[in-house]
KEZAPA-365190 format. One line per field, with one value per residue (C-alpha): x, y, z; residue number from 1. Coordinates in steps of 0.05 Angstrom, whole numbers. Example, Ala and Ser with C-alpha at 12.3 -4.5 7.8 and 13.67 -1.06 7.14 Angstrom:
2
east <- [246 273]
north <- [-90 -21]
up <- [156 143]
num <- [1 2]
This chain:
323
east <- [1 30 26 44 1 -2 -14 -27 -42 25 42 65 88 45 102 144 97 79 146 195 243 232 257 217 155 164 173 111 73 101 88 15 1 27 -11 -77 -64 -59 -98 -134 -116 -60 -45 -20 18 32 -35 -72 -120 -93 -91 -126 -186 -192 -200 -251 -295 -301 -325 -375 -404 -405 -451 -496 -504 -521 -578 -647 -676 -736 -685 -644 -703 -717 -651 -673 -705 -750 -732 -659 -642 -596 -553 -549 -565 -579 -593 -628 -613 -614 -635 -575 -557 -503 -517 -550 -574 -635 -618 -598 -529 -526 -510 -534 -496 -501 -478 -441 -436 -400 -408 -402 -379 -353 -410 -404 -470 -464 -490 -560 -550 -531 -580 -563 -524 -569 -539 -555 -585 -565 -495 -475 -400 -414 -417 -348 -310 -347 -331 -257 -249 -289 -239 -178 -196 -215 -147 -115 -159 -131 -63 -77 -114 -55 -11 -61 -61 15 11 -43 1 -44 -32 -18 -81 -123 -172 -170 -226 -269 -267 -271 -338 -347 -405 -363 -391 -365 -403 -395 -417 -443 -446 -492 -488 -529 -552 -595 -554 -610 -663 -618 -629 -579 -545 -545 -471 -439 -427 -434 -384 -384 -344 -350 -387 -338 -267 -233 -251 -203 -211 -186 -171 -232 -251 -250 -230 -272 -253 -229 -208 -218 -146 -146 -136 -199 -169 -197 -143 -157 -145 -128 -118 -64 -86 -41 -58 -111 -130 -147 -178 -200 -276 -320 -318 -246 -246 -292 -251 -185 -222 -203 -127 -144 -185 -243 -232 -286 -286 -334 -344 -354 -392 -348 -344 -413 -388 -367 -436 -453 -399 -406 -360 -351 -319 -313 -298 -295 -327 -291 -338 -329 -374 -437 -424 -355 -352 -332 -319 -256 -190 -162 -94 -126 -158 -115 -125 -103 -156 -215 -263 -304 -356 -406 -405 -436 -431 -414 -485 -519 -477 -488 -558 -561 -518 -561 -621 -586 -565 -634 -623 -663 -733]
north <- [2 66 122 176 236 265 340 324 267 226 224 161 143 81 69 45 -15 -26 -14 -13 -61 -112 -59 2 -46 -65 8 28 -24 -7 64 54 9 62 116 76 54 125 171 126 170 174 215 175 200 157 123 110 175 221 297 307 256 293 356 323 291 356 394 341 337 414 410 354 394 459 426 449 412 386 357 324 297 247 215 198 129 103 36 38 64 115 64 92 161 229 235 303 353 336 264 232 243 220 157 175 244 268 337 321 340 404 364 330 275 227 153 110 35 -25 -47 -121 -139 -210 -256 -259 -274 -220 -174 -192 -160 -93 -41 -10 57 115 164 234 249 325 307 248 252 231 158 154 196 171 96 109 150 88 35 76 87 11 -9 36 11 -63 -47 -9 -70 -115 -67 -74 -149 -156 -108 -156 -216 -239 -266 -206 -224 -239 -184 -187 -240 -202 -140 -162 -140 -107 -62 2 71 134 189 261 311 377 420 471 543 570 642 647 618 637 594 526 487 506 441 427 419 397 326 310 267 195 138 107 40 9 -26 36 104 140 217 258 332 370 437 473 465 436 361 346 281 267 252 196 251 285 343 359 359 389 349 376 329 360 361 299 261 213 212 142 122 62 45 14 -55 -60 -42 -99 -143 -127 -122 -49 -61 -10 46 72 147 196 254 308 368 432 492 549 615 654 702 636 599 621 582 515 453 397 327 262 198 130 79 12 -42 -117 -166 -172 -245 -223 -251 -190 -238 -213 -245 -291 -258 -196 -226 -237 -239 -165 -153 -198 -206 -140 -153 -203 -243 -208 -208 -139 -143 -147 -96 -47 -55 -41 25 46 46 84 142 147 123 55 48]
up <- [0 -23 28 -20 -26 -93 -106 -178 -228 -239 -312 -345 -416 -445 -493 -437 -429 -500 -535 -473 -448 -389 -342 -370 -372 -302 -278 -312 -282 -209 -224 -247 -183 -136 -169 -161 -92 -69 -118 -165 -223 -275 -339 -400 -459 -522 -521 -589 -596 -638 -624 -690 -675 -606 -642 -690 -641 -600 -661 -677 -604 -603 -667 -635 -570 -604 -642 -614 -557 -596 -648 -592 -558 -622 -605 -532 -540 -485 -455 -465 -399 -428 -454 -525 -560 -522 -449 -432 -379 -306 -319 -280 -211 -166 -125 -57 -86 -127 -150 -224 -249 -297 -357 -422 -454 -511 -511 -563 -553 -572 -648 -651 -719 -709 -701 -628 -596 -546 -598 -577 -511 -535 -563 -633 -630 -645 -696 -711 -781 -773 -762 -802 -786 -712 -731 -769 -720 -654 -674 -689 -626 -587 -621 -605 -530 -525 -549 -499 -443 -461 -449 -386 -361 -381 -342 -282 -288 -280 -221 -186 -201 -255 -324 -369 -414 -356 -378 -454 -463 -410 -448 -514 -542 -472 -453 -458 -470 -500 -465 -500 -443 -447 -383 -412 -397 -333 -356 -292 -236 -185 -216 -210 -147 -91 -88 -162 -192 -262 -233 -162 -123 -147 -164 -236 -246 -293 -296 -316 -347 -403 -407 -455 -445 -423 -453 -383 -312 -262 -253 -180 -144 -70 -43 15 70 50 5 -68 -120 -186 -247 -313 -374 -424 -492 -515 -452 -426 -352 -335 -269 -231 -226 -179 -216 -209 -135 -121 -165 -128 -56 -55 -67 -125 -104 -147 -130 -114 -163 -183 -227 -193 -224 -247 -216 -221 -275 -317 -307 -376 -412 -439 -416 -458 -434 -467 -422 -444 -396 -402 -383 -389 -421 -371 -352 -319 -249 -202 -141 -105 -128 -84 -96 -64 2 57 135 133 78 88 34 31 -25 -40 -107 -165 -241 -281 -314 -247 -219 -277 -270 -196 -205 -266 -220 -167 -210 -241 -315 -300 -269]
num <- [1 2 3 4 5 6 7 8 9 10 11 12 13 14 15 16 17 18 19 20 21 22 23 24 25 26 27 28 29 30 31 32 33 34 35 36 37 38 39 40 41 42 43 44 45 46 47 48 49 50 51 52 53 54 55 56 57 58 59 60 61 62 63 64 65 66 67 68 69 70 71 72 73 74 75 76 77 78 79 80 81 82 83 84 85 86 87 88 89 90 91 92 93 94 95 96 97 98 99 100 101 102 103 104 105 106 107 108 109 110 111 112 113 114 115 116 117 118 119 120 121 122 123 124 125 126 127 128 129 130 131 132 133 134 135 136 137 138 139 140 141 142 143 144 145 146 147 148 149 150 151 152 153 154 155 156 157 158 159 160 161 162 163 164 165 166 167 168 169 170 171 172 173 174 175 176 177 178 179 180 181 182 183 184 185 186 187 188 189 190 191 192 193 194 195 196 197 198 199 200 201 202 203 204 205 206 207 208 209 210 211 212 213 214 215 216 217 218 219 220 221 222 223 224 225 226 227 228 229 230 231 232 233 234 235 236 237 238 239 240 241 242 243 244 245 246 247 248 249 250 251 252 253 254 255 256 257 258 259 260 261 262 263 264 265 266 267 268 269 270 271 272 273 274 275 276 277 278 279 280 281 282 283 284 285 286 287 288 289 290 291 292 293 294 295 296 297 298 299 300 301 302 303 304 305 306 307 308 309 310 311 312 313 314 315 316 317 318 319 320 321 322 323]
């Protein structure tokens, strides 16, 4: 267990893992493990998403979110529990809260193209007729972030003492989600509920989250000593954090760190903020029972057995997306 307290998110070079020699690879694994034990976040350079694609996806989602509400609402599909397409303003709230977050978002999910029967579990993606380039650019970003996530999970597996490829078949055609988010302008702050924030403090549901540089400040992570630390993803970096599923699997050896997106100063409330996280999920049948490697007399088993699909459904109900 690392007792180091970081004042900022540590930065690592994924090329040390993907292309480095044995020593560089081992150093990457150890540094990643130390960061995930203490702050739960790292910044990664030399991943598989290009700066050009990042700029393109931001341009595209700005077009989507600038459409009139009555057009966007065409892409909010009943019965999908918000798993594909548009999700309107204030629909989602943090677990344990009822006030909706000050955001709207769009979900792009897995496209199964290899005949895997898991395709039957996933709703089709919903594409926006008015912004046709969303499909091509959105799917390319999805696939490059997913590839980066596979390598991150390989490093995590080695840190946990597992086979390097432990996660590979569990995340192949996994239920991952690319979520472009628009924290919309608040022109009349006095008319917003007093406790409403852009995203209230929460842990992510999934295995790991990969976040490209956001368009404005506001993301903060809660350090173990109770201090909130601001997080800024540099343009060429991805911020990668541990989610609740990985915390369960590792019996809290790896921490799903609580984070939030705070409101800007009042004079900046009229500005938009955009953010595009990629939530990496396994296949729904993945067993999240605590790994025996992570259970000891000092760390007794802390979580009941559950599958990824069962856990996801439980959490979607808790955050208001599933009735």
